[in-house]
py3Dmol code that shows the C-alpha trace and the ligand (Angstrom):
import py3Dmol

protein = """\
ATOM      1  CA  MET A   1     107.420 116.997 123.893  1.00  0.00           C
ATOM      2  CA  LYS A   2     105.993 117.201 120.384  1.00  0.00           C
ATOM      3  CA  ILE A   3     106.953 120.414 118.379  1.00  0.00           C
ATOM      4  CA  GLY A   4     104.992 121.104 115.227  1.00  0.00           C
ATOM      5  CA  PHE A   5     107.089 122.430 112.327  1.00  0.00           C
ATOM      6  CA  PRO A   6     105.115 123.928 109.475  1.00  0.00           C
ATOM      7  CA  ARG A   7     106.030 122.392 105.798  1.00  0.00           C
ATOM      8  CA  ALA A   8     106.322 125.972 104.269  1.00  0.00           C
ATOM      9  CA  LEU A   9     108.659 128.902 103.701  1.00  0.00           C
ATOM     10  CA  PHE A  10     111.622 128.230 105.968  1.00  0.00           C
ATOM     11  CA  TYR A  11     111.127 124.552 106.085  1.00  0.00           C
ATOM     12  CA  TYR A  12     112.558 124.238 102.653  1.00  0.00           C
ATOM     13  CA  ASP A  13     115.940 125.908 103.496  1.00  0.00           C
ATOM     14  CA  TYR A  14     116.546 125.598 107.191  1.00  0.00           C
ATOM     15  CA  PHE A  15     114.751 122.480 108.267  1.00  0.00           C
ATOM     16  CA  PRO A  16     117.732 120.380 108.352  1.00  0.00           C
ATOM     17  CA  PHE A  17     119.247 122.866 111.071  1.00  0.00           C
ATOM     18  CA  TRP A  18     116.253 122.573 113.177  1.00  0.00           C
ATOM     19  CA  ALA A  19     115.740 119.118 112.775  1.00  0.00           C
ATOM     20  CA  GLY A  20     119.357 118.348 114.063  1.00  0.00           C
ATOM     21  CA  PHE A  21     118.820 120.840 116.909  1.00  0.00           C
ATOM     22  CA  PHE A  22     115.667 119.205 118.216  1.00  0.00           C
ATOM     23  CA  HIS A  23     116.844 115.815 117.511  1.00  0.00           C
ATOM     24  CA  SER A  24     119.795 116.512 119.742  1.00  0.00           C
ATOM     25  CA  LEU A  25     117.715 117.593 122.512  1.00  0.00           C
ATOM     26  CA  ASP A  26     115.368 114.467 122.134  1.00  0.00           C
ATOM     27  CA  ILE A  27     112.449 116.526 121.243  1.00  0.00           C
ATOM     28  CA  LYS A  28     110.033 115.198 118.501  1.00  0.00           C
ATOM     29  CA  VAL A  29     109.407 117.308 115.660  1.00  0.00           C
ATOM     30  CA  VAL A  30     106.034 116.784 113.578  1.00  0.00           C
ATOM     31  CA  THR A  31     105.890 118.426 110.342  1.00  0.00           C
ATOM     32  CA  SER A  32     102.407 119.374 108.702  1.00  0.00           C
ATOM     33  CA  PRO A  33     101.276 117.419 105.662  1.00  0.00           C
ATOM     34  CA  PRO A  34     102.046 118.556 102.004  1.00  0.00           C
ATOM     35  CA  THR A  35      99.920 121.524 101.062  1.00  0.00           C
ATOM     36  CA  HIS A  36      96.574 120.617  99.739  1.00  0.00           C
ATOM     37  CA  ARG A  37      93.482 122.630  98.967  1.00  0.00           C
ATOM     38  CA  GLN A  38      92.015 122.946 102.613  1.00  0.00           C
ATOM     39  CA  ILE A  39      95.559 124.254 103.948  1.00  0.00           C
ATOM     40  CA  MET A  40      95.520 126.756 101.198  1.00  0.00           C
ATOM     41  CA  GLU A  41      92.136 128.008 101.928  1.00  0.00           C
ATOM     42  CA  GLN A  42      92.637 128.160 105.748  1.00  0.00           C
ATOM     43  CA  GLY A  43      95.734 130.254 105.043  1.00  0.00           C
ATOM     44  CA  LEU A  44      94.023 132.813 102.868  1.00  0.00           C
ATOM     45  CA  LYS A  45      91.469 133.486 105.681  1.00  0.00           C
ATOM     46  CA  LYS A  46      94.201 134.427 108.186  1.00  0.00           C
ATOM     47  CA  VAL A  47      96.430 136.834 106.365  1.00  0.00           C
ATOM     48  CA  SER A  48      96.002 139.938 104.356  1.00  0.00           C
ATOM     49  CA  ASP A  49      95.322 139.983 100.562  1.00  0.00           C
ATOM     50  CA  ASP A  50      98.719 141.706  99.652  1.00  0.00           C
ATOM     51  CA  THR A  51     100.883 139.217 101.408  1.00  0.00           C
ATOM     52  CA  CYS A  52     102.993 136.966  99.113  1.00  0.00           C
ATOM     53  CA  LEU A  53     101.685 133.414  98.161  1.00  0.00           C
ATOM     54  CA  PRO A  54     104.305 131.636 100.423  1.00  0.00           C
ATOM     55  CA  LEU A  55     103.291 133.280 103.544  1.00  0.00           C
ATOM     56  CA  LYS A  56      99.458 132.520 103.081  1.00  0.00           C
ATOM     57  CA  ILE A  57     100.527 129.003 102.584  1.00  0.00           C
ATOM     58  CA  LEU A  58     102.614 129.025 105.779  1.00  0.00           C
ATOM     59  CA  ALA A  59      99.478 130.399 107.514  1.00  0.00           C
ATOM     60  CA  GLY A  60      97.575 127.502 106.429  1.00  0.00           C
ATOM     61  CA  HIS A  61     100.115 125.059 107.506  1.00  0.00           C
ATOM     62  CA  ILE A  62     100.317 126.619 111.053  1.00  0.00           C
ATOM     63  CA  GLN A  63      96.614 125.893 111.536  1.00  0.00           C
ATOM     64  CA  ALA A  64      97.137 122.208 110.256  1.00  0.00           C
ATOM     65  CA  LEU A  65      99.442 121.558 113.443  1.00  0.00           C
ATOM     66  CA  ASP A  66      96.704 121.253 115.853  1.00  0.00           C
ATOM     67  CA  LYS A  67      97.666 118.197 117.607  1.00  0.00           C
ATOM     68  CA  VAL A  68     100.920 119.293 118.921  1.00  0.00           C
ATOM     69  CA  ASP A  69     102.376 120.598 122.360  1.00  0.00           C
ATOM     70  CA  ALA A  70     103.780 123.686 120.835  1.00  0.00           C
ATOM     71  CA  ILE A  71     104.354 125.390 117.186  1.00  0.00           C
ATOM     72  CA  PHE A  72     107.853 126.333 116.317  1.00  0.00           C
ATOM     73  CA  LEU A  73     108.176 129.724 114.268  1.00  0.00           C
ATOM     74  CA  PRO A  74     111.761 131.090 114.222  1.00  0.00           C
ATOM     75  CA  ARG A  75     112.672 134.528 113.426  1.00  0.00           C
ATOM     76  CA  MET A  76     115.256 133.896 110.663  1.00  0.00           C
ATOM     77  CA  VAL A  77     116.671 137.296 110.500  1.00  0.00           C
ATOM     78  CA  SER A  78     120.148 136.635 108.909  1.00  0.00           C
ATOM     79  CA  VAL A  79     121.706 133.320 107.922  1.00  0.00           C
ATOM     80  CA  GLU A  80     125.134 134.669 106.812  1.00  0.00           C
ATOM     81  CA  ALA A  81     127.201 137.926 107.352  1.00  0.00           C
ATOM     82  CA  ASP A  82     126.334 140.972 105.445  1.00  0.00           C
ATOM     83  CA  THR A  83     122.810 139.699 104.338  1.00  0.00           C
ATOM     84  CA  TYR A  84     119.302 139.668 105.608  1.00  0.00           C
ATOM     85  CA  ASN A  85     116.286 137.450 104.854  1.00  0.00           C
ATOM     86  CA  CYS A  86     113.343 139.076 103.323  1.00  0.00           C
ATOM     87  CA  PRO A  87     111.540 141.444 105.934  1.00  0.00           C
ATOM     88  CA  LYS A  88     108.617 138.994 105.762  1.00  0.00           C
ATOM     89  CA  PHE A  89     110.730 136.374 107.460  1.00  0.00           C
ATOM     90  CA  LEU A  90     111.568 138.937 110.102  1.00  0.00           C
ATOM     91  CA  GLY A  91     107.980 139.632 110.841  1.00  0.00           C
ATOM     92  CA  ILE A  92     107.362 136.049 111.858  1.00  0.00           C
ATOM     93  CA  PRO A  93     105.887 135.037 114.356  1.00  0.00           C
ATOM     94  CA  GLU A  94     103.989 138.219 115.019  1.00  0.00           C
ATOM     95  CA  SER A  95     102.325 138.491 111.518  1.00  0.00           C
ATOM     96  CA  LEU A  96     101.156 134.880 111.912  1.00  0.00           C
ATOM     97  CA  PHE A  97      99.760 134.753 115.385  1.00  0.00           C
ATOM     98  CA  THR A  98      96.013 134.853 114.105  1.00  0.00           C
ATOM     99  CA  ALA A  99      96.776 131.558 112.333  1.00  0.00           C
ATOM    100  CA  VAL A 100      97.740 129.683 115.400  1.00  0.00           C
ATOM    101  CA  PRO A 101      95.048 127.285 116.804  1.00  0.00           C
ATOM    102  CA  ALA A 102      93.573 128.370 120.117  1.00  0.00           C
ATOM    103  CA  GLY A 103      95.409 127.058 123.043  1.00  0.00           C
ATOM    104  CA  ILE A 104      98.679 126.133 121.434  1.00  0.00           C
ATOM    105  CA  PRO A 105     101.620 127.865 122.491  1.00  0.00           C
ATOM    106  CA  VAL A 106     104.160 129.407 120.040  1.00  0.00           C
ATOM    107  CA  LEU A 107     107.796 128.909 120.517  1.00  0.00           C
ATOM    108  CA  THR A 108     110.188 131.239 118.840  1.00  0.00           C
ATOM    109  CA  VAL A 109     114.006 132.239 118.710  1.00  0.00           C
ATOM    110  CA  THR A 110     115.792 134.908 116.621  1.00  0.00           C
ATOM    111  CA  LEU A 111     118.573 133.556 114.527  1.00  0.00           C
ATOM    112  CA  ASN A 112     120.803 136.602 113.350  1.00  0.00           C
ATOM    113  CA  TRP A 113     124.122 135.818 111.934  1.00  0.00           C
ATOM    114  CA  ARG A 114     124.979 139.309 111.643  1.00  0.00           C
ATOM    115  CA  LYS A 115     125.387 139.444 115.312  1.00  0.00           C
ATOM    116  CA  GLY A 116     127.763 136.550 115.300  1.00  0.00           C
ATOM    117  CA  ARG A 117     127.927 132.903 116.646  1.00  0.00           C
ATOM    118  CA  ARG A 118     128.276 133.795 120.238  1.00  0.00           C
ATOM    119  CA  GLN A 119     125.088 135.963 120.109  1.00  0.00           C
ATOM    120  CA  ILE A 120     123.253 133.032 118.364  1.00  0.00           C
ATOM    121  CA  LEU A 121     124.354 130.654 120.999  1.00  0.00           C
ATOM    122  CA  LYS A 122     123.235 132.981 123.723  1.00  0.00           C
ATOM    123  CA  ASP A 123     119.809 133.383 122.064  1.00  0.00           C
ATOM    124  CA  LEU A 124     119.584 129.717 121.688  1.00  0.00           C
ATOM    125  CA  GLN A 125     120.257 129.205 125.339  1.00  0.00           C
ATOM    126  CA  VAL A 126     117.710 131.449 126.480  1.00  0.00           C
ATOM    127  CA  PHE A 127     115.463 129.670 124.137  1.00  0.00           C
ATOM    128  CA  GLY A 128     116.522 126.341 125.608  1.00  0.00           C
ATOM    129  CA  LEU A 129     115.185 127.621 129.120  1.00  0.00           C
ATOM    130  CA  GLN A 130     111.652 127.332 127.782  1.00  0.00           C
ATOM    131  CA  LEU A 131     112.456 123.606 126.699  1.00  0.00           C
ATOM    132  CA  GLY A 132     113.939 122.795 130.010  1.00  0.00           C
ATOM    133  CA  LYS A 133     117.464 122.319 128.436  1.00  0.00           C
ATOM    134  CA  GLY A 134     120.581 123.447 129.912  1.00  0.00           C
ATOM    135  CA  LYS A 135     123.449 125.526 128.283  1.00  0.00           C
ATOM    136  CA  ALA A 136     125.666 122.271 127.542  1.00  0.00           C
ATOM    137  CA  ASP A 137     122.715 120.594 125.724  1.00  0.00           C
ATOM    138  CA  ILE A 138     122.137 123.612 123.732  1.00  0.00           C
ATOM    139  CA  GLN A 139     125.650 123.876 122.748  1.00  0.00           C
ATOM    140  CA  LYS A 140     125.652 120.220 121.592  1.00  0.00           C
ATOM    141  CA  ALA A 141     122.273 120.813 119.727  1.00  0.00           C
ATOM    142  CA  PHE A 142     123.731 123.881 118.063  1.00  0.00           C
ATOM    143  CA  THR A 143     126.640 121.900 116.743  1.00  0.00           C
ATOM    144  CA  LEU A 144     124.584 118.907 115.410  1.00  0.00           C
ATOM    145  CA  GLY A 145     122.201 121.535 113.723  1.00  0.00           C
ATOM    146  CA  GLN A 146     125.172 123.113 111.944  1.00  0.00           C
ATOM    147  CA  GLU A 147     126.452 119.795 110.971  1.00  0.00           C
ATOM    148  CA  TRP A 148     123.109 118.604 109.444  1.00  0.00           C
ATOM    149  CA  GLN A 149     122.702 122.130 107.737  1.00  0.00           C
ATOM    150  CA  LYS A 150     126.215 121.852 106.282  1.00  0.00           C
ATOM    151  CA  GLN A 151     125.931 118.577 105.068  1.00  0.00           C
ATOM    152  CA  TYR A 152     122.582 119.379 103.377  1.00  0.00           C
ATOM    153  CA  GLN A 153     124.057 122.509 101.840  1.00  0.00           C
ATOM    154  CA  ASP A 154     127.106 120.623 100.657  1.00  0.00           C
ATOM    155  CA  SER A 155     124.674 118.289  99.010  1.00  0.00           C
ATOM    156  CA  SER A 156     123.672 121.079  96.559  1.00  0.00           C
ATOM    157  CA  GLY A 157     125.345 120.398  93.093  1.00  0.00           C
ATOM    158  CA  ALA A 158     126.693 116.964  94.313  1.00  0.00           C
ATOM    159  CA  GLY A 159     124.095 114.822  92.871  1.00  0.00           C
ATOM    160  CA  TRP A 160     121.662 114.747  95.572  1.00  0.00           C
ATOM    161  CA  ASP A 161     118.037 115.484  95.071  1.00  0.00           C
ATOM    162  CA  PHE A 162     116.778 118.256  97.171  1.00  0.00           C
ATOM    163  CA  GLU A 163     113.137 116.729  97.998  1.00  0.00           C
ATOM    164  CA  GLU A 164     114.608 113.265  98.679  1.00  0.00           C
ATOM    165  CA  THR A 165     117.472 114.894 101.137  1.00  0.00           C
ATOM    166  CA  ILE A 166     114.675 116.563 103.003  1.00  0.00           C
ATOM    167  CA  ARG A 167     112.519 113.331 103.315  1.00  0.00           C
ATOM    168  CA  GLU A 168     115.586 111.514 104.588  1.00  0.00           C
ATOM    169  CA  ILE A 169     116.236 114.211 107.285  1.00  0.00           C
ATOM    170  CA  GLU A 170     112.492 113.798 108.272  1.00  0.00           C
ATOM    171  CA  LYS A 171     112.846 110.019 108.580  1.00  0.00           C
ATOM    172  CA  VAL A 172     115.749 110.661 110.902  1.00  0.00           C
ATOM    173  CA  THR A 173     113.778 112.936 112.924  1.00  0.00           C
ATOM    174  CA  LYS A 174     110.918 110.664 113.437  1.00  0.00           C
ATOM    175  CA  GLY A 175     113.466 107.901 114.352  1.00  0.00           C
ATOM    176  CA  LEU A 176     112.739 105.699 111.287  1.00  0.00           C
ATOM    177  CA  THR A 177     116.484 105.729 110.188  1.00  0.00           C
ATOM    178  CA  LYS A 178     119.680 106.085 112.182  1.00  0.00           C
ATOM    179  CA  PRO A 179     120.677 109.630 113.102  1.00  0.00           C
ATOM    180  CA  GLN A 180     123.633 109.898 110.669  1.00  0.00           C
ATOM    181  CA  MET A 181     123.290 112.199 107.804  1.00  0.00           C
ATOM    182  CA  SER A 182     126.412 110.751 106.216  1.00  0.00           C
ATOM    183  CA  THR A 183     124.403 107.600 105.399  1.00  0.00           C
ATOM    184  CA  LEU A 184     122.177 109.274 102.999  1.00  0.00           C
ATOM    185  CA  THR A 185     123.089 108.385  99.448  1.00  0.00           C
ATOM    186  CA  PRO A 186     122.258 110.187  96.141  1.00  0.00           C
ATOM    187  CA  SER A 187     118.892 108.963  95.046  1.00  0.00           C
ATOM    188  CA  ILE A 188     118.327 110.825  91.801  1.00  0.00           C
ATOM    189  CA  PRO A 189     121.355 111.539  89.785  1.00  0.00           C
ATOM    190  CA  LYS A 190     122.240 115.151  88.758  1.00  0.00           C
ATOM    191  CA  VAL A 191     121.211 116.130  85.275  1.00  0.00           C
ATOM    192  CA  GLN A 192     123.412 114.606  82.526  1.00  0.00           C
ATOM    193  CA  ASP A 193     125.226 116.566  80.224  1.00  0.00           C
ATOM    194  CA  THR A 194     124.886 114.070  77.370  1.00  0.00           C
ATOM    195  CA  THR A 195     121.119 114.182  77.483  1.00  0.00           C
ATOM    196  CA  ASP A 196     119.319 114.751  74.205  1.00  0.00           C
ATOM    197  CA  ARG A 197     116.165 116.064  76.101  1.00  0.00           C
ATOM    198  CA  LEU A 198     115.894 119.894  76.497  1.00  0.00           C
ATOM    199  CA  ARG A 199     117.470 121.332  79.536  1.00  0.00           C
ATOM    200  CA  ILE A 200     115.428 123.946  81.087  1.00  0.00           C
ATOM    201  CA  ALA A 201     116.553 125.907  84.304  1.00  0.00           C
ATOM    202  CA  LEU A 202     113.702 126.512  86.829  1.00  0.00           C
ATOM    203  CA  VAL A 203     114.827 129.509  89.189  1.00  0.00           C
ATOM    204  CA  GLY A 204     112.888 130.749  92.073  1.00  0.00           C
ATOM    205  CA  HIS A 205     112.424 130.423  95.779  1.00  0.00           C
ATOM    206  CA  SER A 206     112.723 126.868  97.094  1.00  0.00           C
ATOM    207  CA  TYR A 207     109.528 127.280  98.853  1.00  0.00           C
ATOM    208  CA  LEU A 208     107.732 127.968  95.468  1.00  0.00           C
ATOM    209  CA  THR A 209     109.503 125.827  93.209  1.00  0.00           C
ATOM    210  CA  HIS A 210     109.115 122.722  95.367  1.00  0.00           C
ATOM    211  CA  GLU A 211     105.699 123.779  96.568  1.00  0.00           C
ATOM    212  CA  ALA A 212     103.857 121.337  94.349  1.00  0.00           C
ATOM    213  CA  TYR A 213     100.161 122.550  95.252  1.00  0.00           C
ATOM    214  CA  GLY A 214     100.914 126.158  95.364  1.00  0.00           C
ATOM    215  CA  SER A 215     102.982 126.125  91.937  1.00  0.00           C
ATOM    216  CA  GLN A 216     100.228 123.843  90.387  1.00  0.00           C
ATOM    217  CA  ASN A 217     103.133 121.245  90.185  1.00  0.00           C
ATOM    218  CA  LEU A 218     105.130 123.380  87.657  1.00  0.00           C
ATOM    219  CA  LEU A 219     108.250 121.428  88.329  1.00  0.00           C
ATOM    220  CA  GLY A 220     106.489 118.028  87.864  1.00  0.00           C
ATOM    221  CA  ARG A 221     105.074 119.038  84.549  1.00  0.00           C
ATOM    222  CA  LEU A 222     108.361 120.535  83.569  1.00  0.00           C
ATOM    223  CA  ARG A 223     110.334 117.374  84.230  1.00  0.00           C
ATOM    224  CA  LYS A 224     108.063 115.447  81.890  1.00  0.00           C
ATOM    225  CA  LYS A 225     109.122 117.420  79.008  1.00  0.00           C
ATOM    226  CA  ALA A 226     112.685 118.454  79.887  1.00  0.00           C
ATOM    227  CA  GLU A 227     115.834 117.817  82.162  1.00  0.00           C
ATOM    228  CA  VAL A 228     115.328 120.503  84.956  1.00  0.00           C
ATOM    229  CA  ASP A 229     118.135 122.377  86.467  1.00  0.00           C
ATOM    230  CA  LEU A 230     117.277 124.087  89.978  1.00  0.00           C
ATOM    231  CA  VAL A 231     118.879 126.725  92.127  1.00  0.00           C
ATOM    232  CA  GLN A 232     119.733 123.931  94.468  1.00  0.00           C
ATOM    233  CA  HIS A 233     121.813 122.145  91.863  1.00  0.00           C
ATOM    234  CA  VAL A 234     124.356 124.961  91.699  1.00  0.00           C
ATOM    235  CA  LYS A 235     127.281 124.900  94.161  1.00  0.00           C
ATOM    236  CA  GLN A 236     127.972 127.775  96.413  1.00  0.00           C
ATOM    237  CA  GLU A 237     131.166 128.675  94.723  1.00  0.00           C
ATOM    238  CA  GLU A 238     129.562 129.066  91.411  1.00  0.00           C
ATOM    239  CA  VAL A 239     126.596 130.992  92.706  1.00  0.00           C
ATOM    240  CA  ASP A 240     129.302 133.349  94.372  1.00  0.00           C
ATOM    241  CA  THR A 241     131.305 133.558  91.052  1.00  0.00           C
ATOM    242  CA  ASN A 242     128.219 134.638  89.247  1.00  0.00           C
ATOM    243  CA  LEU A 243     127.649 137.384  91.660  1.00  0.00           C
ATOM    244  CA  LEU A 244     130.789 139.188  90.860  1.00  0.00           C
ATOM    245  CA  GLY A 245     130.029 141.306  87.984  1.00  0.00           C
ATOM    246  CA  LEU A 246     127.139 143.190  89.969  1.00  0.00           C
ATOM    247  CA  ARG A 247     128.066 146.879  90.749  1.00  0.00           C
ATOM    248  CA  LYS A 248     126.294 146.434  94.104  1.00  0.00           C
ATOM    249  CA  LYS A 249     126.114 143.541  96.499  1.00  0.00           C
ATOM    250  CA  LEU A 250     122.650 142.049  96.791  1.00  0.00           C
ATOM    251  CA  PHE A 251     121.270 142.618 100.178  1.00  0.00           C
ATOM    252  CA  TRP A 252     118.950 139.568 100.500  1.00  0.00           C
ATOM    253  CA  ASN A 253     120.044 136.028 101.147  1.00  0.00           C
ATOM    254  CA  HIS A 254     117.559 134.318  98.767  1.00  0.00           C
ATOM    255  CA  ALA A 255     117.829 137.019  96.194  1.00  0.00           C
ATOM    256  CA  LYS A 256     121.626 136.148  96.093  1.00  0.00           C
ATOM    257  CA  GLN A 257     121.286 132.600  95.670  1.00  0.00           C
ATOM    258  CA  ILE A 258     118.595 133.051  92.974  1.00  0.00           C
ATOM    259  CA  PHE A 259     120.399 135.567  91.093  1.00  0.00           C
ATOM    260  CA  GLY A 260     123.773 133.705  91.267  1.00  0.00           C
ATOM    261  CA  ALA A 261     122.169 130.480  89.964  1.00  0.00           C
ATOM    262  CA  GLY A 262     120.095 132.288  87.372  1.00  0.00           C
ATOM    263  CA  ASN A 263     123.013 134.118  86.063  1.00  0.00           C
ATOM    264  CA  LYS A 264     124.959 130.952  85.727  1.00  0.00           C
ATOM    265  CA  PHE A 265     121.938 129.302  83.832  1.00  0.00           C
ATOM    266  CA  VAL A 266     121.684 132.291  81.613  1.00  0.00           C
ATOM    267  CA  ARG A 267     125.396 132.062  80.503  1.00  0.00           C
ATOM    268  CA  ASP A 268     125.469 128.162  80.263  1.00  0.00           C
ATOM    269  CA  PRO A 269     125.196 127.170  76.469  1.00  0.00           C
ATOM    270  CA  LYS A 270     124.010 123.859  77.771  1.00  0.00           C
ATOM    271  CA  ILE A 271     120.724 125.301  79.259  1.00  0.00           C
ATOM    272  CA  ASP A 272     118.094 125.862  76.539  1.00  0.00           C
ATOM    273  CA  GLY A 273     116.032 128.258  78.316  1.00  0.00           C
ATOM    274  CA  VAL A 274     115.188 129.808  81.866  1.00  0.00           C
ATOM    275  CA  ILE A 275     111.921 130.019  83.651  1.00  0.00           C
ATOM    276  CA  TYR A 276     111.575 132.311  86.619  1.00  0.00           C
ATOM    277  CA  LEU A 277     108.960 131.326  89.054  1.00  0.00           C
ATOM    278  CA  SER A 278     107.796 134.199  91.198  1.00  0.00           C
ATOM    279  CA  CYS A 279     104.573 135.196  93.131  1.00  0.00           C
ATOM    280  CA  PHE A 280     102.582 138.446  93.375  1.00  0.00           C
ATOM    281  CA  GLY A 281     103.679 140.580  96.252  1.00  0.00           C
ATOM    282  CA  CYS A 282     107.504 139.369  96.371  1.00  0.00           C
ATOM    283  CA  GLY A 283     109.576 142.672  96.923  1.00  0.00           C
ATOM    284  CA  THR A 284     112.976 140.833  96.164  1.00  0.00           C
ATOM    285  CA  ASP A 285     111.788 139.214  92.970  1.00  0.00           C
ATOM    286  CA  SER A 286     110.453 142.325  91.614  1.00  0.00           C
ATOM    287  CA  MET A 287     114.184 143.383  91.330  1.00  0.00           C
ATOM    288  CA  VAL A 288     116.072 140.134  90.844  1.00  0.00           C
ATOM    289  CA  GLN A 289     113.767 138.848  87.950  1.00  0.00           C
ATOM    290  CA  GLU A 290     114.196 142.125  86.177  1.00  0.00           C
ATOM    291  CA  LEU A 291     117.940 141.932  86.380  1.00  0.00           C
ATOM    292  CA  LEU A 292     117.967 138.348  85.432  1.00  0.00           C
ATOM    293  CA  ALA A 293     115.568 139.183  82.429  1.00  0.00           C
ATOM    294  CA  ARG A 294     118.113 141.797  81.142  1.00  0.00           C
ATOM    295  CA  TYR A 295     121.045 139.443  81.363  1.00  0.00           C
ATOM    296  CA  ALA A 296     119.021 136.696  79.643  1.00  0.00           C
ATOM    297  CA  ARG A 297     118.267 139.239  76.826  1.00  0.00           C
ATOM    298  CA  GLU A 298     121.919 140.055  76.344  1.00  0.00           C
ATOM    299  CA  GLN A 299     122.687 136.273  76.195  1.00  0.00           C
ATOM    300  CA  HIS A 300     119.791 135.802  73.808  1.00  0.00           C
ATOM    301  CA  LYS A 301     118.749 133.091  76.149  1.00  0.00           C
ATOM    302  CA  PRO A 302     114.978 132.032  76.018  1.00  0.00           C
ATOM    303  CA  TYR A 303     113.432 133.409  79.103  1.00  0.00           C
ATOM    304  CA  MET A 304     109.957 133.286  80.554  1.00  0.00           C
ATOM    305  CA  MET A 305     108.740 134.578  83.902  1.00  0.00           C
ATOM    306  CA  ILE A 306     105.662 133.030  85.754  1.00  0.00           C
ATOM    307  CA  THR A 307     103.916 134.709  88.429  1.00  0.00           C
ATOM    308  CA  LEU A 308     101.621 132.967  90.712  1.00  0.00           C
ATOM    309  CA  ASP A 309      99.017 133.771  93.477  1.00  0.00           C
ATOM    310  CA  GLU A 310      96.158 131.642  94.876  1.00  0.00           C
ATOM    311  CA  HIS A 311      94.017 132.641  91.777  1.00  0.00           C
ATOM    312  CA  SER A 312      96.279 131.244  89.015  1.00  0.00           C
ATOM    313  CA  GLY A 313      94.570 128.771  86.760  1.00  0.00           C
ATOM    314  CA  GLU A 314      95.969 125.661  85.801  1.00  0.00           C
ATOM    315  CA  ALA A 315      94.825 125.906  82.123  1.00  0.00           C
ATOM    316  CA  GLY A 316      96.841 129.171  81.761  1.00  0.00           C
ATOM    317  CA  LEU A 317     100.030 127.849  83.176  1.00  0.00           C
ATOM    318  CA  VAL A 318      99.843 124.749  80.994  1.00  0.00           C
ATOM    319  CA  THR A 319      99.395 126.755  78.016  1.00  0.00           C
ATOM    320  CA  ARG A 320     102.346 129.081  78.663  1.00  0.00           C
ATOM    321  CA  LEU A 321     104.547 126.245  79.579  1.00  0.00           C
ATOM    322  CA  GLU A 322     103.712 124.287  76.549  1.00  0.00           C
ATOM    323  CA  ALA A 323     104.135 127.182  74.289  1.00  0.00           C
ATOM    324  CA  PHE A 324     107.493 128.050  75.795  1.00  0.00           C
ATOM    325  CA  ILE A 325     108.871 124.224  75.426  1.00  0.00           C
ATOM    326  CA  ASP A 326     107.748 124.277  71.919  1.00  0.00           C
ATOM    327  CA  MET A 327     109.580 127.372  71.039  1.00  0.00           C
ATOM    328  CA  VAL A 328     112.531 126.359  72.863  1.00  0.00           C
ATOM    329  CA  GLU A 329     112.617 122.961  71.055  1.00  0.00           C
ATOM    330  CA  ARG A 330     111.889 124.370  67.742  1.00  0.00           C
ATOM    331  CA  ARG A 331     114.824 126.719  68.112  1.00  0.00           C
ATOM    332  CA  LYS A 332     117.103 123.828  69.232  1.00  0.00           C
ATOM    333  CA  VAL A 333     116.176 121.086  67.014  1.00  0.00           C
ATOM    334  CA  HIS A 334     114.758 122.827  63.758  1.00  0.00           C
ATOM    335  CA  GLU A 335     115.977 126.318  63.409  1.00  0.00           C
ATOM    336  CA  GLY A 336     119.223 126.496  65.192  1.00  0.00           C
ATOM    337  CA  TYR A 337     119.876 130.077  66.596  1.00  0.00           C
ATOM    338  CA  VAL A 338     119.111 131.896  63.582  1.00  0.00           C
ATOM    339  CA  SER A 339     115.742 133.480  63.135  1.00  0.00           C
ATOM    340  CA  ALA A 340     113.962 132.807  59.708  1.00  0.00           C
ATOM    341  CA  TYR A 341     113.970 136.593  59.484  1.00  0.00           C
ATOM    342  CA  GLY A 342     117.634 137.012  59.737  1.00  0.00           C
ATOM    343  CA  GLU A 343     120.159 136.680  62.482  1.00  0.00           C
ATOM    344  CA  CYS A 344     118.358 138.805  64.801  1.00  0.00           C
ATOM    345  CA  LEU A 345     115.578 141.298  64.189  1.00  0.00           C
ATOM    346  CA  ASP A 346     116.040 143.278  67.550  1.00  0.00           C
ATOM    347  CA  ARG A 347     119.407 143.132  69.075  1.00  0.00           C
ATOM    348  CA  ASP A 348     118.120 143.785  72.484  1.00  0.00           C
ATOM    349  CA  SER A 349     115.280 141.256  72.225  1.00  0.00           C
ATOM    350  CA  ASN A 350     115.481 137.539  73.386  1.00  0.00           C
ATOM    351  CA  ALA A 351     112.522 136.915  71.356  1.00  0.00           C
ATOM    352  CA  LEU A 352     112.746 133.375  69.686  1.00  0.00           C
TER     353      LEU A 352
END
"""
ligand_1 = """\
8
SF4
S 111.145 136.794 99.552
Fe 109.272 137.300 98.468
S 108.004 135.205 98.478
Fe 109.809 135.185 100.081
S 108.670 135.693 101.881
Fe 109.675 137.477 101.015
S 108.076 138.589 99.834
Fe 107.356 136.291 100.251
"""
view = py3Dmol.view(width=600, height=400)
view.addModel(protein, "pdb")
view.setStyle({"model": 0}, {"cartoon": {"style": "trace"}})
view.addModel(ligand_1, "xyz")
view.setStyle({"model": 1}, {"stick": {}})
view.zoomTo()
view.show()
């Protein structure tokens, strides 16, 4: 059996779990190709205009999986106690049925950590019946999935490169390498503290920052000009520590990760500037980015927000990026942290 797994949205954070799960069940997982123009255009035709960009891209990837026995669209309600994923995750698969190629069945299962491990296992066992697998098989698959996911999450901040790690996991699922996650080695070293280059933090959802086509290759462009720190480079303990000052706990899982990592970057003197990458129609970003912008202002940290949708032009993005880098560079190399007009014209502004 060949199961199609779209390379979008939940792929970027939870693929290791599902890859391990299906690998244990001896089910082949086929991923859609990296996003290209046609995938984007197909996605736009299948969802409403006011949907966020990552969901539109997901709709395109689902259509690209037209040669598989079934398409897997999990409903990831919650991945840790006391938080939820964004409501758009909860609406999957129903909100995307129109994108599924005719004649291909959809496989789905609900994953809700708020209900506890036992309930998850029960739900997976019911799902396993559709795959013709027994309870013992599912128990084993669940354990392997968790192992792979843990290994992947522990790699955050440990010098592993996010994309490279995901690629290695894909190789394992395709049978190209031995099924031992522990054999993976760091491929790209962590940002060196001693570097002379600018250090810019790019914060935002993994499925946007690593979505090369949808983000107009912002990450790649940025890497040519500076060392780039990402949310995935921050260890979970540091994320948690940087959430402590909030009066109220953040409700959404992704918002917690982004804000925790972003707050660390804003306070880190080694980081020269912070770019928040968001997309139109994202409810969680509308709050988190505002909060982070205020923290950046307090710390006088250069901060820029980029909001994308499918109409965003390359020229505008490049111009903004270059202007931001130029200003940060000038501030760091030539002008120090004192404005030519005095120490700070406006105490509440993070203007350069
Ligand atoms: S968190 Fe934002 S970008 Fe992600 S699915 Fe929800 S609305 Fe879309």
